[in-house]
C-alpha positions, 0 to 999 in steps of 0.5 A: 321646576318653576315656570320662571326658570324655563324658556318660552321655546327651544329657538330662544334657547339656541339663539336661533329665534327669527328676528322678524317673522312678519317679513319674508326671508331673503331667498338663498343667494339672492341680493337684498335690492332696495330703492333709495327711499326704502333704504332711507325709511328702514334707516330712519326706523333704525335710528328712531328705535336706537335714539328715541324708543329704546332709551324711553323703554330702558328708562321705564324698566329702570324706574320699575326695577327700583320699585321692588318686587319685579314678579308682579310689576307690570311696568317692569315685565312689559317693559322687558318684553318690549325691550326684547322686541325692540332689540330683535327689530334693531338686529333685523334692520341692522342686518338687512341694511348691511347687505342692502344693495340700493338701486335707483330706478330713475337710471332707467327713466324712459326705458320700455324694459322692466327692471327693478323699480319699474311701475308696470301696467299689464292686462290679462286675457279678459282685458283687466288691467293692473298696475304694480311697482317692483320694489325690494323685499323689505319695502314692498306693500301689496296694499299700495300696489307694490310687489317684491322683486322675487314675487311671481308677477315681478319675476314674470315681468322682469326683462320684458318690454312694453307690448310683450306677452309673458306667462304668469303662473297663478294659483288658478293656473298659467295666465298670459299677460300683456305689458301695457306700460312701463314707467320709472321715476324721473331722475332728481336734478342736482 
């Protein structure tokens, strides 16, 4: 049989392909908490894919298809591949936004207890301080000091208060950390 008539993998054959392997799946039974800014960013990405990028790629693929032999037509082949990637991302974003629970961390402004959306400064036994912001699974950026609310450090910090010591399980073994400061964004004025 020609390679052109086979599927790339068995997952594609069953329709169970992972819609976006770059982001972690939601834990079973967990809620998809998001900050308002994170929800807006994902919604804007979805709109841009639907209204701008996908129509451009469809136009390119349509133009390339009219040029004849599709088997050697790079614009057609790569356009179709990009279209599949865009459609996969659209499905992923649509599902995640549908089940999202938007939580505004500003409602806890002034609180010393750690909830979703808190920016927490903590210190380990050596006195090294680190600041993290607890965000949703789809919006956390570790390079920007953001951690997912399901991460080990966030789970250790949640519900604790300034001055509390909590136990954090790390790859190097358990560690005791002290919560130095808890901050929340100020509420927006109407």
